[in-house]
N, CA and C of each residue as an Amber inpcrd file, in Angstrom:
protein
   339
   1.6870000 -20.1290000 -20.1370000   1.3570000 -20.1240000 -18.8890000
   2.6080000 -19.2930000 -18.1520000   3.8410000 -19.7740000 -18.4560000
   5.0910000 -19.1180000 -17.9060000   5.2870000 -17.6120000 -18.3530000
   4.6520000 -17.3630000 -19.7610000   4.8340000 -16.1080000 -20.4030000
   3.9080000 -15.1860000 -19.4060000   2.8280000 -15.5370000 -19.0110000
   1.6070000 -14.7440000 -18.2500000   2.2330000 -14.3940000 -16.9860000
   2.7510000 -15.1880000 -16.3750000   3.5130000 -15.1880000 -15.0410000
   4.1690000 -14.1540000 -15.0110000   5.3940000 -14.3910000 -15.9290000
   6.5610000 -13.4130000 -16.4040000   5.8600000 -11.9180000 -16.5410000
   4.7960000 -11.9400000 -17.2260000   4.3670000 -10.4740000 -17.4490000
   3.7370000  -9.8420000 -16.0840000   2.9250000 -10.7400000 -15.3380000
   2.3290000 -10.2150000 -14.0200000   3.3360000  -9.7700000 -13.2930000
   4.4520000 -10.7080000 -13.0300000   5.6140000 -10.4950000 -12.1380000
   6.4360000  -9.0950000 -12.5620000   6.4420000  -8.8180000 -13.8710000
   7.3920000  -7.7020000 -14.5730000   6.6180000  -6.5780000 -14.2030000
   5.1800000  -6.6740000 -14.5460000   4.1040000  -5.3920000 -13.9370000
   4.0040000  -5.0600000 -12.8130000   4.1440000  -5.8040000 -11.7380000
   4.0560000  -6.0470000 -10.3230000   5.3850000  -4.7650000 -10.1070000
   6.3490000  -5.4530000 -10.4820000   7.9720000  -5.0680000 -10.1360000
   7.8880000  -3.3820000 -10.5320000   7.2910000  -2.9690000 -11.5910000
   7.3980000  -1.8320000 -12.4470000   6.1440000  -0.9330000 -11.5520000
   5.0940000  -1.3670000 -11.2550000   4.0440000  -0.8770000 -10.4810000
   5.0120000  -0.4900000  -9.0450000   5.4710000  -1.2240000  -8.3630000
   5.8760000  -1.0930000  -7.0270000   7.2510000  -0.2610000  -7.2720000
   7.9930000  -0.2380000  -7.9740000   9.1320000   0.6230000  -8.3050000
   8.9230000   2.1380000  -8.8050000   7.9280000   2.2790000  -8.8710000
   7.3020000   3.7480000  -9.4340000   6.7840000   4.2940000  -8.1720000
   6.3780000   3.5340000  -7.2550000   5.9360000   4.3760000  -5.9390000
   6.7080000   5.1110000  -5.1900000   6.0220000   6.2280000  -4.3410000
   6.7650000   7.4970000  -4.2690000   7.4550000   7.0710000  -2.7960000
   8.8040000   7.6100000  -2.9530000   9.5400000   7.2520000  -1.7550000
   9.6250000   8.0820000  -0.5610000   9.5430000   7.5590000   0.5070000
   9.6630000   8.9370000   1.8170000  10.8830000   9.4330000   1.7200000
  11.0200000  10.8120000   2.1450000  11.9710000  11.5430000   2.4170000
  11.9710000  11.9220000   3.9370000  12.9960000  11.3740000   4.4190000
  13.1970000  11.7680000   6.0430000  13.3880000  13.3590000   5.8530000
  12.6950000  14.0670000   6.9750000  13.0930000  15.5370000   7.0920000
  14.1790000  15.4170000   8.6030000  14.9550000  16.4370000   8.2170000
  16.0370000  16.5720000   9.1600000  15.3060000  17.6280000  10.0260000
  15.1550000  17.2590000  11.3880000  14.8230000  18.5200000  12.2670000
  15.8200000  18.6380000  13.5130000  16.1120000  20.3750000  13.3430000
  16.8800000  20.7450000  14.3590000  16.6420000  20.4360000  15.9790000
  17.6190000  20.3390000  17.1060000  16.9080000  20.5260000  18.2540000
  16.6660000  22.2530000  18.2030000  15.6350000  22.5800000  18.9040000
  15.2780000  23.8200000  19.5050000  16.4050000  24.7570000  20.1590000
  16.6380000  25.6870000  20.2980000  17.5970000  26.3990000  20.7810000
  17.0970000  26.5330000  22.2380000  17.8950000  27.1520000  22.8790000
  17.5840000  27.7380000  24.5710000  16.6950000  28.5540000  24.1680000
  16.8990000  29.6480000  23.2720000  15.8970000  30.8340000  23.6480000
  14.3630000  30.5130000  22.7170000  14.4780000  29.3460000  21.8350000
  13.1960000  28.7760000  21.4910000  12.3410000  28.2940000  22.7830000
  12.8420000  27.3110000  23.4490000  12.6470000  26.7980000  24.7370000
  12.0790000  27.5410000  25.5590000  13.0850000  28.8130000  25.7860000
  12.4820000  29.6800000  26.9300000  11.0730000  30.3250000  26.3780000
  10.7940000  30.8160000  25.2810000  10.0480000  31.3280000  24.5140000
   8.7380000  30.4460000  24.7160000   8.6570000  29.2360000  24.5960000
   7.8340000  28.0130000  24.6290000   7.0930000  28.0030000  25.8870000
   8.0340000  27.8400000  27.0440000   8.0880000  27.8640000  28.2450000
   7.2680000  29.2870000  29.0940000   7.7470000  30.1590000  28.3390000
   6.9000000  31.4070000  28.4290000   5.6910000  31.7320000  28.0350000
   5.3980000  31.0990000  26.7950000   4.0160000  31.3620000  26.3550000
   3.2190000  30.1550000  26.9010000   3.6250000  29.1270000  27.3720000
   2.7740000  28.0800000  28.3310000   2.3700000  28.7860000  29.4810000
   3.4400000  29.2800000  30.1420000   3.1170000  30.1890000  31.6440000
   2.0910000  31.3380000  31.3860000   2.2300000  31.9860000  30.2070000
   1.0410000  33.0140000  29.8610000  -0.1740000  32.3760000  29.8970000
  -0.4360000  31.3910000  29.2880000  -1.2930000  30.6840000  28.8300000
  -2.0340000  29.9860000  30.3050000  -1.5860000  29.6370000  31.0430000
  -1.4920000  29.1920000  32.3510000  -2.2810000  30.3130000  33.2750000
  -1.1870000  31.4460000  33.1930000  -2.2130000  32.4250000  33.9470000
  -3.2380000  33.0130000  33.6060000  -3.4250000  32.8350000  32.2610000
  -4.9050000  33.5150000  31.5960000  -6.1720000  32.5840000  31.9850000
  -5.7660000  31.2210000  32.1380000  -6.7660000  30.3030000  32.2830000
  -6.9480000  30.2740000  34.0460000  -6.0340000  31.0490000  34.7470000
  -6.4150000  31.0340000  35.9660000  -5.3900000  30.1370000  37.0410000
  -4.5450000  29.4690000  36.3330000  -3.4700000  28.6460000  37.0960000
  -2.4650000  29.2930000  37.5450000  -2.2800000  30.3760000  38.5930000
  -1.3560000  31.2550000  38.6180000  -0.1970000  30.4420000  39.6130000
  -0.2770000  29.2830000  40.1720000   0.7010000  28.6510000  40.7780000
   1.6360000  28.0310000  39.5980000   0.6680000  27.3460000  38.8980000
   1.3870000  26.7190000  37.7620000   2.5340000  27.7070000  36.7570000
   1.8100000  28.6650000  36.5880000   2.2250000  29.7410000  35.7220000
   3.3810000  30.3360000  36.2620000   3.7060000  30.7010000  38.0160000
   4.5260000  30.9150000  38.4170000   5.9090000  29.9950000  38.5360000
   5.6930000  28.8000000  38.3690000   6.8280000  28.0210000  38.2360000
   7.0010000  27.9520000  37.1300000   6.4720000  28.1940000  36.1800000
   6.9890000  27.9840000  34.6530000   7.8420000  29.3000000  34.3160000
   7.2490000  30.4140000  34.9040000   8.2730000  31.8150000  34.8670000
   9.2590000  31.3980000  35.4800000   9.5550000  30.9420000  36.5830000
  10.6590000  30.5720000  37.2870000  11.7130000  30.0470000  36.6270000
  11.2640000  28.9800000  35.8340000  11.9350000  28.0040000  34.7370000
  12.5690000  28.9120000  33.7900000  11.9310000  29.6140000  33.2630000
  12.3030000  30.6530000  32.0480000  13.5000000  31.5430000  32.6180000
  13.2070000  32.0840000  33.8250000  14.3640000  32.7410000  34.5130000
  15.3760000  31.9390000  34.6830000  15.4960000  30.6020000  35.2650000
  16.6600000  30.0940000  35.6100000  17.2080000  29.1570000  34.3300000
  16.4390000  29.0850000  33.1210000  16.9440000  28.6450000  31.7850000
  17.9670000  29.9740000  31.2060000  17.3040000  30.9260000  30.8720000
  18.0280000  32.2310000  30.1590000  18.0230000  33.4200000  31.2380000
  18.8230000  33.4690000  32.4300000  18.8730000  34.4510000  33.3950000
  19.3860000  35.8630000  32.9550000  20.3620000  35.7770000  31.6320000
  20.5500000  37.2720000  31.4040000  19.7510000  37.4250000  30.0360000
  18.7650000  37.0630000  29.4680000  18.1370000  37.5640000  28.5290000
  16.8840000  38.3050000  28.6270000  16.1390000  38.8930000  27.5420000
  14.8550000  39.8230000  28.0670000  13.8780000  38.9360000  28.4820000
  13.8880000  37.6000000  28.4120000  12.9260000  36.8540000  28.7990000
  12.8880000  36.6330000  30.3490000  13.8760000  36.6530000  30.7910000
  14.2150000  36.4280000  31.9310000  13.5250000  37.8910000  32.8980000
  13.7830000  39.0720000  32.4570000  13.0780000  39.9130000  32.8830000
  11.9140000  40.0240000  32.9380000  11.3340000  39.7140000  31.6480000
   9.9130000  39.6030000  31.5660000   9.1530000  38.3500000  32.5210000
   9.8900000  37.2280000  32.6120000   9.3470000  36.2250000  33.3850000
   9.4920000  36.3670000  35.0990000  10.6150000  37.5690000  35.4180000
  10.5700000  37.8910000  36.9150000   9.5140000  38.8500000  37.2490000
   9.1370000  39.7490000  36.0630000   7.8710000  40.4460000  36.3890000
   6.6140000  39.9910000  36.5060000   6.2370000  38.8010000  35.2750000
   5.2110000  37.8760000  35.7200000   4.9560000  37.0010000  36.6650000
   6.2450000  36.4150000  37.1380000   6.1950000  35.9280000  38.3760000
   5.7200000  36.7380000  39.3290000   6.0880000  37.6940000  39.6630000
   5.5290000  38.9130000  40.5790000   4.0250000  38.7650000  40.3910000
   3.5860000  39.1530000  39.2080000   2.2470000  39.2320000  38.7660000
   1.2970000  37.8950000  39.1670000   2.0910000  36.6620000  38.8580000
   1.2580000  35.3690000  39.1830000   1.1090000  35.4560000  40.7640000
   2.2780000  35.4140000  41.5590000   2.0770000  35.9240000  42.9240000
   0.9350000  36.4600000  43.4640000   0.9270000  37.6060000  42.9350000
  -0.2380000  38.5160000  43.1150000  -1.6170000  38.3160000  42.7450000
  -1.7050000  37.2730000  41.9460000  -2.9130000  36.8600000  41.3280000
  -3.5860000  35.7880000  42.5410000  -2.3610000  34.9760000  42.9170000
  -2.8430000  34.0920000  43.9320000  -2.6780000  34.4330000  45.2690000
  -2.6990000  35.6920000  45.6850000  -2.8400000  36.2700000  46.8700000
  -1.9090000  35.9380000  47.7330000  -0.6220000  35.8490000  47.0600000
   0.5510000  35.7370000  47.8550000   1.1950000  37.1240000  47.9270000
   0.9370000  37.8680000  48.6710000   1.1540000  39.6030000  48.5440000
   2.6060000  39.5090000  49.0220000   2.9530000  38.8530000  50.0950000
   4.2950000  39.3130000  50.2800000   5.3900000  38.5040000  49.3220000
   4.9480000  37.5510000  48.8930000   5.8380000  36.6620000  47.9060000
   5.8470000  37.4520000  46.6630000   4.8390000  38.2680000  46.4410000
   4.9230000  39.2640000  45.0110000   5.7220000  40.3840000  45.4670000
   5.8150000  40.6580000  46.3390000   6.5280000  42.3140000  46.8960000
   8.0240000  41.8240000  46.9190000   8.3090000  40.4140000  47.6210000
   9.7830000  39.8040000  47.4090000  10.3730000  39.8240000  45.9670000
   9.3400000  39.1990000  45.1840000   9.6780000  38.7150000  43.7250000
   9.7970000  40.1810000  43.1110000   9.1380000  41.2060000  43.4010000
   9.2500000  42.3770000  42.3960000  10.4470000  43.3590000  43.0380000
  10.7880000  43.2360000  44.3840000  12.0000000  43.9200000  44.7300000
  13.4930000  43.3450000  44.2670000  13.3260000  42.5040000  43.6710000
  14.6510000  41.5270000  43.1260000  14.6590000  41.9140000  41.6890000
  13.8200000  42.3780000  41.1120000  14.1320000  42.8910000  39.7650000
  15.0550000  43.6940000  39.6560000  16.2000000  43.8040000  38.4790000
  17.3020000  44.4970000  38.5820000  16.5110000  45.9660000  38.0990000
  17.1270000  47.0630000  38.4910000  16.7750000  48.4740000  38.0270000
  16.7750000  48.6000000  37.1540000  18.0850000  48.3620000  36.4290000
  18.6550000  48.2830000  34.9280000  17.6550000  47.9090000  34.0150000
  17.2130000  48.4120000  33.0670000  16.1170000  47.8640000  32.2190000
  14.8470000  47.8500000  32.5510000  14.6640000  48.3960000  33.6610000
  13.0030000  48.0640000  34.1670000  12.0460000  48.9720000  33.4520000
  12.5630000  50.1210000  33.4080000  11.9520000  51.2550000  32.5740000
  11.4110000  50.7250000  31.2200000  12.3660000  50.1920000  30.5560000
  12.0980000  49.5270000  29.2490000  11.1640000  48.7100000  29.2510000
  11.1320000  47.9410000  30.0690000  10.2000000  46.6120000  30.3740000
   9.0040000  47.0090000  30.7490000   8.7820000  47.9830000  31.8260000
   7.4320000  48.0760000  32.1230000   6.8220000  49.1830000  30.8480000
   7.4890000  49.7870000  30.0490000   6.7590000  50.7030000  29.0660000
   6.5340000  49.8140000  27.5900000   7.0900000  48.5180000  27.8100000
   6.9730000  47.7200000  26.7410000   5.6680000  46.7640000  26.8790000
   4.8900000  46.3340000  25.7790000   3.8750000  45.1910000  26.1270000
   4.5430000  43.7640000  26.4460000   4.1360000  43.1150000  27.4270000
   4.7830000  42.1090000  27.8110000   4.3380000  40.8750000  27.2240000
   3.0290000  40.7800000  26.8250000   2.5320000  39.7090000  26.1110000
   1.0450000  39.9320000  26.1260000
């Protein structure tokens, strides 16, 4: 009887000791550039779905997060378009007038997304 119990316990121990071990993956936090890209993509999707007010807020968020990046220039232009889309014409004009003329030609000739 003791021999059978010992064999049972030993086989259970061997069975569980060979089980697969979970390996924790180390995830790094996204950079500010990745965060800005994600917010920009979210804003574009909102604009495509017709929610121009939400898109405008998200584009402004990208501008404030990365003010000196190319994403800020694109977001500024898209903010003006979002204002125009929701018939806020005077706000759209104000937004588009404040875009820096440096790099605007390059921005307008490239596809925004």
